[in-house]
Steps between C-alpha positions, in 0.01 A plus 500: 500500500630844412501784754361838393694818579485871428813700422476835685727799547523810714738770375693230314534267799343188350351183644333174414178506704350161589158499666474189716192627685266339251472121482676356197671824399847443643714317753519642853830321572736785593807276505425375150461855366827602665674215323339593168567874529841507324356318197177700490675836543788435257457752220624289211358154573215584739220753524747756633441704817655648811297256706182303560194632685323198647148576624369276776188492719526703821323467835564866589465689169344466155813333365854407598791608278824301499784672313754259351811658350651380175761297690237317707547702819197654668451873567279617783356784292501651153345840440466465124374147546220589741375769261489238224306265727243774567467573127455129422242457779305801373508388137377156608195667658595390850580833663228644723507875441842642422705338778641156571651343811808293418688277744877527446814401686511860626145495635161588353511782246212676329560614142240741358410561137531873421458480120469238229871424504632642828494355851580674832629294791565580865828311536520519878749683719867479406715302742833665575675319786787272399329196648194568283693514171684272605852647510782417736603748770323659798145363457309822569722734298361680195734504199490826304783601262734259676825390334484135398827328577698369206329739259496871420123509554297676766170323555167537675322179605121468478268201515168522317420139587818405318849647551639796305829687501483843333797699382478845340735571211567818300411322174377161378630500143853369533519333841585130514149367562585144396785493753358704788156338489610149596770631736244695701226238470727228639693704755583320824324767706168362369468137613192440281624711208355837405342680206755752373358841406698774323330840491568840344314805627355716222335742740317479832200332339663265247772236485634249251548146632663176391453182698694173522244266655598223734426173323432673166784734401442817298132583463305767317311597815465415869205635696639437848833638380333821387337528844831433678686756288236766566507427875881519506493827307240653733683390815835637375346835403540458126131467407156633579221267609354434156747365246488384139738206462610439140622147426603355163151347459285790615419746777351440845355761735607456863346689794615487864415731788810399695312287752225277360460277197678560172260531206595389151304567178593351165391306193399134481426336167419154363725404208374164375354169618633152437544151637791322663553122478434338836817294450703813582401459864657156513827590331731567795516508881408818682774750595635453850434852633215518747188707460501821707261500793186707461502830687204668670298748301647853496330748728230707336633832375 
């Protein structure tokens, strides 16, 4: 039996969405999808994507979203992904009103449809203590513009349900992204790895951003990365509280009052539908890395 999927993208961050909430429409075996992810996401021999969005039944929300990176690892959250889930749910006629409750590894989030192709999401409060990233060092310390040993970079550390390190550079045209991305993403200070964000300030309301995603590599967009970069810029005095974040795949609007939830607004689009052979899920053993534990829902803004 073949498994139906929908290819979706948000600002160029693309996913294979599999809806396993309906009987007979897809496997709910997370381990099997993790094992299949490298083949499914490979851009020459597979469908091609940054990851898989696996939709599962939820006891606490309308749907549960599991984000599987292209290498088979699992991310707690994905900002572009959750917008795509909301767009898919709406287009399938399953959204009540313009809002949807989604269970994620970072808690229950509530994306809202603001136009035919744009979704706004309260992403929860940023977590800033080292132990919340996680990052080695004094557990309660906040890392802002701190020199990262072994590199020439100064970083700010922010968790938006998944870990981010943000560094501000004077330009993004000629820096060694392919070298610095994996160096920062795999730095020993981050025991679980980190998403590496490189930002250039245009003015107090706009930045350019490039992201090397943990478990993915270079990506056209990263929603949680855009949130983390905006938070880092606001906390270090570089940015105002509403920021347009321009990524290679598109632009996201980030809003943060300095205390409550970070809000993200951006596009979410279906690309095409297709079917995957069920044999893909039996091709190889699951990756060894464990699933992250679910976190409580973020406090209401």
